[in-house]
C-alpha positions in Angstrom: 38.7 39.0 -98.0 42.2 39.0 -98.9 45.3 40.7 -97.7 48.1 41.7 -99.8 51.3 39.5 -99.2 54.1 41.8 -100.3 57.4 40.2 -99.7 58.8 42.2 -96.7 61.5 39.5 -95.7 64.8 39.8 -97.8 66.1 36.8 -99.4 68.7 36.3 -97.0 66.2 34.9 -94.6 65.5 31.8 -96.7 67.0 29.0 -95.0 67.4 26.6 -97.8 68.6 28.9 -100.4 72.2 28.2 -102.4 73.9 29.7 -99.3 73.1 30.9 -95.9 72.9 34.4 -94.9 76.5 34.7 -93.6 78.0 33.6 -96.8 76.4 36.5 -98.8 79.3 39.2 -98.6 77.0 42.2 -99.6 75.0 41.8 -96.4 76.0 42.8 -93.0 74.3 39.9 -90.7 73.4 40.4 -87.0 73.1 37.6 -84.6 69.5 37.8 -83.2 69.8 34.6 -81.2 67.1 33.6 -78.6 68.3 33.4 -74.8 67.1 31.5 -71.8 67.5 33.2 -68.5 68.5 31.3 -65.2 66.0 30.8 -62.7 65.0 34.3 -61.3 63.1 34.9 -58.4 60.5 37.9 -58.7 60.7 40.9 -56.3 57.6 39.8 -54.1 59.0 36.2 -53.4 62.7 36.7 -53.7 62.9 34.6 -50.4 61.2 31.5 -51.9 63.2 29.9 -54.1 60.3 27.5 -55.3 58.8 30.6 -57.0 62.1 31.0 -59.3 61.0 31.5 -62.8 62.8 31.1 -66.2 62.2 33.4 -69.1 62.8 33.3 -73.0 64.2 36.4 -74.7 62.9 36.4 -78.4 64.4 39.1 -80.1 63.5 40.6 -83.5 64.9 44.0 -85.6 62.1 45.8 -83.6 61.9 44.6 -80.0 62.6 41.7 -77.7 59.6 39.6 -76.7 59.7 38.2 -73.1 58.1 34.7 -72.5 57.7 32.4 -69.9 59.6 29.2 -70.2 57.1 27.5 -68.0 54.1 27.8 -70.4 55.4 29.9 -73.4 52.9 32.6 -72.9 54.1 36.4 -73.6 55.2 38.4 -70.4 56.0 41.7 -71.6 57.9 43.4 -74.8 61.3 45.2 -74.4 61.2 48.2 -76.9 64.5 50.2 -77.5 64.3 53.9 -77.3 64.2 56.2 -80.7 62.7 53.3 -82.8 66.1 51.7 -83.4 66.5 48.5 -84.8 68.3 45.7 -82.6 71.4 43.9 -84.0 72.4 41.7 -81.2 71.4 40.7 -77.6 72.9 38.9 -74.7 72.5 38.4 -71.2 74.6 40.0 -68.3 74.9 39.5 -64.5 75.4 42.7 -62.7 75.7 43.4 -59.0 73.2 45.7 -57.4 74.7 48.6 -55.5 72.2 50.1 -52.9 71.5 50.5 -49.2 72.9 47.2 -48.3 76.3 48.0 -49.3 76.7 50.3 -46.3 76.7 47.1 -44.3 78.9 45.2 -46.5 81.0 44.3 -43.8 78.4 42.7 -41.9 76.8 41.0 -45.0 80.5 39.5 -45.6 80.6 37.9 -42.2 77.2 36.5 -42.2 77.6 35.3 -45.9 75.0 35.6 -48.5 74.0 34.3 -51.9 75.5 36.3 -54.7 72.1 36.3 -56.6 70.4 38.0 -53.9 72.8 41.0 -54.4 72.6 40.9 -58.2 70.5 41.0 -61.3 70.4 39.7 -64.6 69.9 42.4 -67.3 69.3 42.1 -71.2 71.8 44.3 -73.3 70.9 44.8 -76.9 73.2 46.4 -79.5 71.1 48.8 -81.6 71.6 50.7 -84.8 72.4 53.9 -83.6 75.7 52.5 -82.1 74.2 52.3 -78.5 73.9 49.4 -76.0 70.5 49.4 -74.1 69.9 47.4 -70.9 66.6 46.2 -69.2 66.4 44.5 -65.9 64.8 41.2 -66.5 63.5 40.6 -62.9 62.0 44.0 -62.7 60.5 44.1 -66.2 58.7 40.6 -65.7 56.5 42.2 -63.2 55.0 44.4 -65.9 52.6 42.1 -67.3 51.6 42.8 -71.2 53.7 46.1 -71.3 55.9 47.6 -73.5 59.0 48.5 -71.5 61.6 51.0 -72.2 65.4 50.5 -71.4 66.5 51.2 -68.1 70.1 52.9 -69.2 71.5 53.6 -72.6 75.2 53.3 -73.1 77.1 55.4 -75.8 80.1 53.4 -77.4 83.1 55.5 -77.1 85.5 54.3 -80.0 88.3 56.2 -80.8 89.4 54.9 -84.3 85.8 54.9 -85.9 83.4 57.8 -86.5 80.4 55.5 -85.9 80.2 52.1 -84.6 77.5 49.5 -84.7 77.5 46.3 -82.4 76.3 43.5 -84.8 77.5 40.5 -82.5 77.2 40.3 -78.6 78.2 37.7 -76.1 78.7 37.4 -72.5 81.1 34.7 -71.0 79.3 33.3 -68.0 75.7 32.1 -67.4 76.1 31.5 -63.7 75.8 34.4 -61.2 78.4 32.8 -58.9 81.1 32.5 -61.6 80.0 36.0 -62.8 80.3 37.5 -59.1 83.7 36.5 -59.1 84.7 37.6 -62.7 83.0 40.9 -62.0 85.4 41.5 -59.1 88.6 40.4 -61.1 87.7 42.5 -64.1 86.0 45.7 -62.4 82.8 45.2 -64.3 80.5 42.9 -66.3 82.8 41.7 -69.4 80.8 41.9 -72.6 82.4 41.0 -75.9 81.2 41.8 -79.2 81.8 42.6 -83.1 81.5 46.1 -84.1 81.1 47.5 -87.8 82.0 51.2 -88.2 83.2 53.8 -90.7 86.9 55.2 -90.0 87.8 58.6 -89.4 90.1 58.9 -92.3 89.1 55.9 -94.6 85.6 55.8 -96.1 85.8 51.8 -96.0 83.5 50.1 -93.5 85.9 48.2 -91.1 84.8 45.7 -88.2 86.9 44.4 -85.2 86.6 42.4 -82.0 86.0 44.4 -78.8 85.4 44.2 -75.3 83.7 46.6 -72.6 82.6 46.5 -69.0 79.2 47.2 -68.1 79.0 49.2 -64.7 76.8 48.1 -61.8 73.3 49.8 -61.3 72.7 51.9 -58.1 69.5 51.1 -56.6 69.4 54.5 -54.8 68.6 56.4 -58.1 71.9 58.1 -58.8 72.1 56.3 -62.1 72.2 58.4 -65.5 69.8 57.4 -68.2 72.6 57.9 -70.6 76.2 56.8 -69.9 79.2 56.2 -72.1 81.4 53.4 -71.9 84.8 52.9 -73.2 85.4 49.9 -76.0 88.7 48.0 -75.9 89.8 47.0 -79.4 91.0 43.6 -79.0 91.8 42.3 -82.8 90.7 43.7 -86.1 89.5 41.8 -89.1 91.7 41.6 -92.3 90.8 39.9 -95.6 93.7 37.9 -97.1 94.8 38.4 -100.4 95.8 35.6 -102.7 98.9 37.6 -103.8 100.2 37.8 -100.1 103.4 35.4 -99.3 103.2 32.9 -96.7 105.3 34.7 -94.2 103.2 37.7 -94.5 99.8 35.8 -94.0 101.4 34.5 -90.7 102.3 37.8 -89.5 98.8 39.0 -90.0 97.4 36.1 -88.3 99.1 37.1 -85.0 97.3 40.3 -84.6 94.2 39.9 -87.0 91.2 37.8 -87.4 92.0 36.9 -91.0 89.2 36.2 -93.4 89.1 34.8 -97.1 88.0 36.9 -99.7 83.9 37.2 -99.7 83.8 35.7 -96.3 82.3 37.3 -93.3 81.9 36.4 -89.5 78.6 34.8 -88.6 79.0 33.5 -85.1 80.8 35.1 -81.8 80.7 33.1 -78.6 82.4 33.8 -75.4 82.9 31.6 -72.5 84.6 31.9 -69.0 86.5 28.7 -67.8 88.1 28.9 -64.1 91.0 26.9 -63.6 93.3 25.5 -60.7 96.9 26.4 -61.1 99.5 23.3 -60.7 102.9 23.7 -59.6 104.2 23.7 -63.2 102.4 25.7 -66.1 103.3 23.0 -68.6 101.0 20.7 -66.7 97.9 23.0 -66.1 95.0 20.9 -65.3 91.7 22.5 -65.5 88.7 21.7 -63.4 85.1 22.4 -63.5 84.1 24.0 -60.2 80.7 23.9 -58.8 78.0 26.0 -60.3 77.3 27.6 -57.0 81.0 28.2 -56.4 81.9 31.9 -56.3 85.8 31.9 -54.8 87.4 31.3 -58.3 90.1 34.0 -58.7 91.9 33.0 -61.9 90.8 31.4 -65.2 90.6 31.7 -68.9 88.2 33.7 -71.2 87.8 32.2 -74.5 86.2 34.1 -77.6 85.3 31.9 -80.7 84.9 34.0 -83.8 83.7 31.8 -86.4 83.3 32.8 -90.3 82.3 30.5 -93.0 85.5 29.3 -94.1 87.6 29.2 -90.6 87.3 30.3 -87.1 89.7 31.9 -84.5 90.0 31.2 -80.9 90.8 34.4 -78.8 92.0 33.6 -75.2 92.5 36.1 -72.3 94.0 35.1 -69.0 92.2 36.5 -65.9 94.8 37.2 -63.3 94.3 38.3 -59.7 93.6 41.9 -58.9 97.0 42.6 -57.7 98.5 41.1 -60.9 99.1 43.0 -64.4 96.5 41.9 -66.9 98.0 40.8 -70.0 96.6 41.0 -73.6 94.9 38.2 -75.1 96.2 35.9 -77.7 94.6 34.0 -80.4 94.9 30.8 -82.6 93.6 30.4 -86.3 91.9 27.2 -87.3 91.8 26.4 -91.1 92.6 22.7 -91.2 88.7 21.7 -90.3 87.4 23.3 -93.4 89.6 21.2 -95.6 87.6 18.0 -96.7 88.5 15.8 -99.8 84.7 15.0 -99.9 83.3 18.3 -99.8 83.6 21.3 -102.2 84.6 24.8 -101.0 80.9 25.8 -100.6 79.6 22.9 -99.1 82.4 22.7 -96.4 81.6 26.1 -95.1 80.3 26.3 -91.5 76.7 27.3 -90.8 76.7 26.8 -86.9 78.6 26.8 -83.7 78.2 25.8 -80.2 80.2 25.5 -77.0 79.8 22.9 -74.5 78.6 23.8 -71.0 82.0 23.1 -69.4 83.9 24.7 -72.2 85.6 21.7 -73.3 84.5 20.9 -76.6 83.4 22.7 -79.8 80.6 21.8 -82.1 80.5 23.3 -85.9 78.0 22.5 -88.2 78.5 22.6 -92.2 76.4 23.6 -95.0 76.8 20.0 -96.5 74.9 18.7 -93.4 78.2 17.3 -91.6 79.0 18.0 -88.0 82.1 18.0 -86.5 83.2 17.9 -82.5 86.5 19.1 -81.5 87.6 17.4 -78.4 89.6 19.3 -75.5 89.9 22.2 -78.3 90.3 24.9 -75.5 92.8 22.9 -73.5 94.8 22.8 -76.4 94.6 26.3 -77.3 95.6 27.0 -73.8 98.5 24.6 -73.6 99.8 25.9 -77.0 99.8 29.4 -76.0 101.6 28.7 -72.9 104.0 27.0 -74.7 104.5 30.0 -77.1 104.9 32.5 -74.4 107.7 30.5 -72.8 109.8 30.9 -75.9 113.1 28.9 -75.8 112.4 27.1 -72.3 110.3 24.8 -74.2 111.2 22.1 -76.6 110.8 23.2 -80.1 108.8 20.2 -81.0 106.3 21.1 -78.5 106.1 24.5 -79.8 105.1 23.4 -83.3 102.2 21.1 -82.1 99.4 23.4 -83.3 95.8 22.8 -81.7 94.2 22.3 -85.1 96.7 19.3 -85.5 96.6 17.6 -82.1 93.0 18.3 -81.6 90.7 15.0 -82.2 87.9 15.8 -84.3 84.8 13.5 -84.8 82.7 14.0 -87.9 79.2 12.9 -88.4 76.5 13.1 -90.9 72.6 12.9 -91.1 71.2 16.1 -92.5 70.8 16.6 -96.0 70.7 20.5 -95.8 72.9 22.9 -93.9 72.9 22.5 -90.1 71.3 25.5 -89.0 71.1 24.8 -85.2 73.3 23.5 -83.0 73.2 23.2 -78.7 74.9 21.0 -76.2 72.5 19.3 -73.8 72.4 19.8 -70.1 74.6 17.9 -67.9 71.8 16.5 -65.8 69.2 13.9 -65.6 69.3 11.6 -68.8 72.4 13.1 -69.9 74.3 13.2 -66.7 78.0 13.5 -67.2 77.7 13.7 -70.9 79.2 16.7 -72.2 79.3 15.2 -76.1 75.5 14.9 -76.3 74.4 17.4 -78.7 71.1 18.2 -80.6 71.0 19.7 -84.3 68.3 20.7 -86.7 67.9 22.3 -90.1 65.5 22.8 -92.9 64.3 19.0 -92.5 62.5 20.1 -89.2 63.7 17.2 -87.3 65.2 17.6 -84.0 68.3 15.1 -84.0 70.1 14.1 -81.0 73.8 12.7 -80.8 75.4 10.8 -78.0 79.2 11.4 -79.4 81.1 10.4 -76.3 79.8 6.7 -76.7 81.3 6.6 -80.2 78.0 6.7 -81.6 78.3 8.1 -85.2 74.7 7.8 -85.9 71.6 9.6 -84.1 70.3 8.1 -81.1 67.1 9.8 -81.0 64.8 11.7 -83.5 62.0 14.1 -83.2 60.3 14.7 -86.8 58.0 17.2 -87.9 58.8 19.8 -85.2 57.4 22.5 -87.1 56.0 23.4 -90.4 59.1 25.2 -91.4 63.0 24.5 -90.8 64.6 24.8 -87.3 66.4 27.9 -86.9 67.5 28.0 -83.3 67.7 25.4 -80.4 68.3 25.9 -76.9 69.0 23.7 -73.8 68.3 24.8 -70.3 71.2 23.9 -68.0 69.0 24.0 -65.0 65.9 22.0 -66.2 67.2 20.4 -69.0 64.3 21.4 -71.2 64.8 21.9 -74.8 63.6 24.8 -76.7 63.3 24.9 -80.4 62.4 28.1 -82.6 61.0 27.2 -86.3 61.0 29.4 -89.5 57.2 29.2 -89.2 57.2 31.5 -86.2 56.7 28.8 -83.6 58.5 28.1 -80.3 58.2 24.7 -78.7 59.6 23.1 -75.6 60.3 19.4 -75.2 61.2 17.6 -72.0 64.7 16.7 -71.8 64.5 13.2 -70.9 61.7 11.8 -72.6 61.4 14.6 -75.6 57.4 15.0 -74.7 56.5 18.1 -76.0 55.4 20.4 -73.1 53.8 23.5 -75.0 53.9 25.1 -78.3 53.5 28.8 -79.0 52.6 29.7 -82.7 52.8 33.2 -84.3 51.7 34.5 -87.7 54.0 32.5 -90.3 54.9 35.5 -92.4 58.3 34.3 -93.3 58.8 32.6 -96.6 60.3 28.9 -96.1 62.3 29.3 -99.4 62.7 31.1 -102.6 59.8 31.3 -105.0 60.0 28.5 -107.7 60.5 29.4 -111.4 58.2 28.0 -114.0 58.6 28.2 -118.0 55.4 28.7 -120.0 55.1 29.7 -123.5 59.1 29.6 -123.7 59.0 32.3 -121.2 60.2 32.0 -117.4 58.5 34.0 -114.6 58.3 33.2 -110.8 55.2 31.4 -109.6 52.6 33.5 -108.2 51.2 32.3 -104.7 48.4 34.8 -104.5 47.5 36.8 -101.4 46.7 35.8 -98.0 43.2 34.8 -97.3 41.2 36.2 -94.2 37.7 35.3 -93.2 36.0 35.0 -89.6 35.3 32.1 -88.0 31.3 32.3 -86.9 32.1 29.8 -84.2 35.2 31.3 -82.3 34.8 35.0 -83.7 38.5 34.7 -84.5 40.0 35.6 -88.0 40.8 32.4 -90.0 44.1 32.9 -92.2 45.0 30.8 -95.1 48.1 30.9 -97.6 50.4 32.2 -95.2 54.0 32.3 -96.5 55.5 30.2 -93.8 52.6 27.8 -93.5 52.2 26.2 -96.9 48.9 23.9 -96.9 47.6 25.1 -93.5 44.9 26.8 -92.1 45.5 29.0 -88.9 43.2 30.5 -86.4 44.9 33.7 -84.9 44.0 35.0 -81.6 44.8 39.0 -81.5 44.7 39.3 -78.1 47.3 36.8 -77.2 49.1 37.5 -80.6 49.4 33.8 -81.3 47.8 30.9 -83.1 45.1 28.9 -81.3 44.0 26.6 -83.9 45.3 24.8 -87.2 44.1 22.7 -89.9 46.4 20.8 -92.2 44.7 20.9 -95.6 47.7 19.7 -98.0 50.7 17.7 -96.5 54.1 19.7 -97.2 57.4 17.7 -97.7 60.1 20.0 -96.3 63.0 18.6 -98.2 62.2 19.3 -101.6 65.8 19.3 -103.4 68.6 16.8 -103.7 71.0 19.3 -104.5 70.1 23.1 -103.8 72.5 24.6 -106.4 71.3 22.5 -109.4 67.6 21.0 -108.6 65.1 23.5 -109.1 63.0 24.3 -105.9 59.6 22.2 -105.7 56.9 25.2 -104.8 55.1 24.6 -101.5 51.2 23.8 -101.5 48.9 26.5 -101.7 45.2 27.0 -100.1 44.0 29.4 -103.2 40.4 29.6 -101.6 38.5 29.2 -98.5 34.6 29.6 -97.8 32.9 28.7 -94.4 29.1 28.5 -93.8 27.0 31.0 -91.9 26.9 28.9 -88.7 30.6 27.7 -89.2 29.7 24.1 -89.3 30.7 23.4 -92.9 34.0 24.8 -94.5 35.4 24.0 -98.0 38.9 24.6 -99.4 40.6 24.6 -102.8 44.4 23.8 -102.9 47.0 23.1 -105.5 49.9 20.7 -105.2 52.9 20.3 -107.1 53.9 16.7 -107.9 56.5 14.8 -110.1 53.7 12.4 -111.4 53.2 14.2 -114.7 50.1 11.7 -115.5 47.9 14.1 -113.0 47.0 17.7 -113.2 48.2 20.5 -115.4 51.7 20.0 -116.7 54.4 22.6 -116.1 58.3 22.8 -116.4 60.1 24.0 -113.4 63.5 25.6 -113.9 66.6 25.3 -111.5 69.0 28.0 -110.5 71.6 26.8 -113.4 68.8 26.6 -116.0 68.1 22.8 -115.4 64.6 21.8 -116.3 62.2 19.3 -114.6 58.7 18.2 -115.9 56.1 18.8 -113.1 52.3 18.8 -112.9 50.1 20.9 -110.5 47.0 19.5 -109.0 44.0 20.9 -107.9 41.8 19.6 -105.3 38.6 20.6 -103.4 37.9 19.4 -99.8 34.7 19.5 -97.8 34.9 19.6 -94.1 32.3 19.5 -91.2 32.7 20.7 -87.7 32.8 17.9 -85.0 32.3 19.3 -81.4 34.6 17.6 -79.3 35.0 20.0 -76.5 35.4 18.7 -73.1 37.3 15.4 -74.0 40.3 15.1 -71.5 42.7 13.7 -74.3 41.9 16.6 -76.7 42.4 19.1 -73.6 45.8 17.3 -73.0 46.9 17.4 -76.8 46.0 21.2 -76.9 48.3 21.9 -73.9 51.3 20.1 -75.5 50.9 22.1 -78.6 48.4 20.1 -80.8 46.2 22.9 -82.0 44.3 21.0 -84.4 40.8 22.2 -85.0 37.8 20.1 -84.7 37.0 20.0 -88.3 36.9 16.3 -90.1 37.2 15.8 -93.8 34.0 14.1 -95.3 34.8 14.3 -99.1 37.5 15.4 -101.3 37.7 15.4 -105.2 41.1 16.0 -107.3 40.7 17.9 -110.5 37.1 19.3 -109.9 37.1 21.2 -113.3 39.1 18.8 -115.4 42.9 18.1 -115.4 43.8 21.5 -116.9 41.1 23.3 -115.1 41.9 25.8 -112.1 39.4 27.0 -109.5 39.4 30.9 -109.8 36.3 31.4 -107.6 34.6 29.5 -104.7 31.2 30.3 -102.7 29.2 28.5 -100.1 25.6 29.3 -99.4 24.8 30.5 -96.0 23.2 27.3 -94.7 26.2 25.4 -95.7 24.2 23.0 -98.0 25.2 24.3 -101.5 28.6 25.6 -102.9 29.9 26.8 -106.4 33.2 26.8 -107.8 34.1 28.8 -111.2 36.9 27.9 -113.5 38.2 30.1 -116.6 40.1 27.0 -118.1 37.0 24.9 -118.4 34.8 28.1 -119.0 32.1 26.8 -116.7 31.0 26.9 -113.1 30.0 23.7 -111.1 27.2 23.2 -108.5 28.0 20.9 -105.3 25.6 19.7 -102.9 25.5 18.1 -99.5 23.9 15.1 -98.6 23.1 13.9 -95.2 22.5 10.3 -94.1 21.7 8.7 -90.9 22.7 5.4 -89.5 20.4 3.2 -87.4 22.0 4.7 -84.2 21.0 8.1 -85.3 24.8 9.1 -86.3 24.7 11.9 -89.3 27.2 11.4 -92.0 27.7 13.9 -94.9 28.9 13.4 -98.6 29.2 16.2 -101.0 28.9 15.6 -104.8 28.7 17.8 -108.0 25.1 18.1 -109.2 25.6 19.9 -112.7 28.2 21.9 -114.8 26.9 25.0 -116.3 28.9 26.4 -119.3 29.4 30.1 -119.7 27.1 31.9 -121.9 28.1 32.6 -125.4 27.9 36.2 -125.0 30.2 36.1 -121.8 32.7 33.6 -122.5 35.5 36.1 -123.9 34.9 38.4 -120.9 35.9 35.4 -118.6 38.8 34.0 -120.8 40.3 37.3 -121.6 40.5 38.7 -118.0 42.7 37.5 -115.3 40.2 36.6 -112.3 42.6 33.7 -110.6 43.2 36.2 -107.7 41.3 34.7 -104.7 40.2 38.1 -103.5 37.8 38.7 -106.0 34.4 37.4 -105.3 33.4 36.2 -108.5 30.4 34.0 -107.4 27.8 34.6 -104.4 24.7 33.1 -103.0 21.8 35.2 -101.8 21.3 35.5 -98.1 18.6 32.5 -98.5 20.8 30.6 -100.8 18.3 30.5 -103.3 19.7 32.9 -106.0 23.5 32.6 -107.3 25.3 35.6 -108.9 28.2 35.0 -111.3 30.4 37.9 -112.4 31.8 38.1 -116.2 33.7 41.2 -116.2 31.4 44.2 -115.9 28.5 41.7 -116.1 26.7 39.9 -113.3 24.4 36.9 -114.0 21.6 35.8 -111.7 20.9 31.6 -111.6 18.2 30.1 -109.8 19.6 26.7 -108.9 16.8 25.8 -106.4 14.7 23.9 -108.9 17.5 23.1 -111.5 
């Protein structure tokens, strides 16, 4: 059985294309980044701290999947109203206004934890211009259910007719700091980037905004749909080459200035509490204890990162009795100017802020990384000196943060740095705010201890997934590292020894990279990867999927009930880094499982796969064409492989491997043959007899079919061993040769060969004719 594999994923999702999605000016990108929650106590065990659980929020365009951070299993699904698509998701802490507020004075005397009177909520920006809210503590009690939002907020924007929130960020991830910030601001602050159409101009415009999420009343006096006001902070502006230097300087004071063809891909907010010294000039920042909730002043930093520069926006938080001042910002353009990189290669691809809001990490298209030490301190001091005007030495005013900030540059990745995260300040990395993890298309998790002046990685975790690494998260409470890969897998690693704790694998429907282009008969055309293969496993009763776009060379066993892959088999290894220079070198196609057949009892399985190789002495010769027309000679090698099922159920070692994410099925490779129908021959059909003793392959190029037989031998100890061999080749009868050669029967979904129920008769299809063959006495 075959399933049509029409490409539904747009090309901007490819992670190893000439440019990353945010470098394409014709597309409006969104920020669907996974989130890990702080420890949350369920409603039934709110008084037991040991029962606190953490959850992963994994968003896609249609819904937000809530998974347990302990074992990775799906808990529930958050679905927006009106079938709206999701553009951005963030986590916000809100106080709960209920009956306990009637006795607020008594509670203040007794003293209670802020988390006991508050909750963490997920807020999603949707395509209809609304913000939709879910309470994480309450929805996790609804196991395997689809949960509608608790409240829907309409965005009130005076200068645009319609506004869509395409980026969202909350500045705090600690309940104590969030509570104090809520009291100072009068609501839960939320920052975002909106894109909308102006009332007068038809052209789309974008700007950075902020809003305050009101608390939720447990008494039930809340309105399902509410309106919240947006505060416009700064708008974006594209700088023209014809502008003078003074004009550009003036625009940078009130706008986020972008280069032509550039767009914003990252928006990160962070709240840093501060203790004021006697003199503002010598202001020292101190990191408060995570449980402290008595902070009354500090700075809110907002990093707006584009491909060729970034902006740090600062908003000072004053006490409630003081007048709140407008924010200020600083443009950074110097970090992109590197003599060893071109303009395209020096573009930024990822961003991360350290947990103590001290350092900033930036990843580049070229694979380089930069750590900016104390950049937020330098921004605060620079802005404070600018506000003092003539009272400060003129030389001190001219010290721009991008000039005085120390930058550390390291390089390991060959492809763009797609994911960045700072490690938790605990355990092995205690007091180590310079430890960073990075990942990309290479599917290698790299650890850097930059605070020790190590310019080389300190640790590697290779072959993390079948596809490249898209996102990395680090839990600040447990130190666990969660990795999301493009093959639709989520993996959790121990933060100290990097042991893989669990893995959840979904259907790998996303293509890892663009389809290759080959040249045949002086004509160029894309490589046809065929359809997705699906059959039923007689042993487990689960569907078997092969030739998935995001799992090249793999066979997956999929469980529809848990919506996850429960078993895998690697038919053909895949080298994930296939190009030295993506701009010039042709993209080497991924291996393909073209056919799969399994016996009636599930004990025998046969696969046919094709692999591209630079060794032109084997296989069928082809020519690959690069993005700029460069040609590279390649060969396509076809192989047939025979597997037998070995029952190892019950072994403790195998059970432990399965819990840690090793989903390899118990199939053992017993025989393999390259080019079963000759060097130029491809396999266009495959069948196996019900008893699993005989198989047949058909080739249009060889104009023949072959019969394969399994031989079983036993050792003196009674252990059986199996070997497959080709019994004979049968040429296509003269009257049917043209029917096989003139028609394209290479689609694996067509059953051109089939065995009878007892396996004694073989049927071979030639066009509209079916021939029957008795092979039992051949």
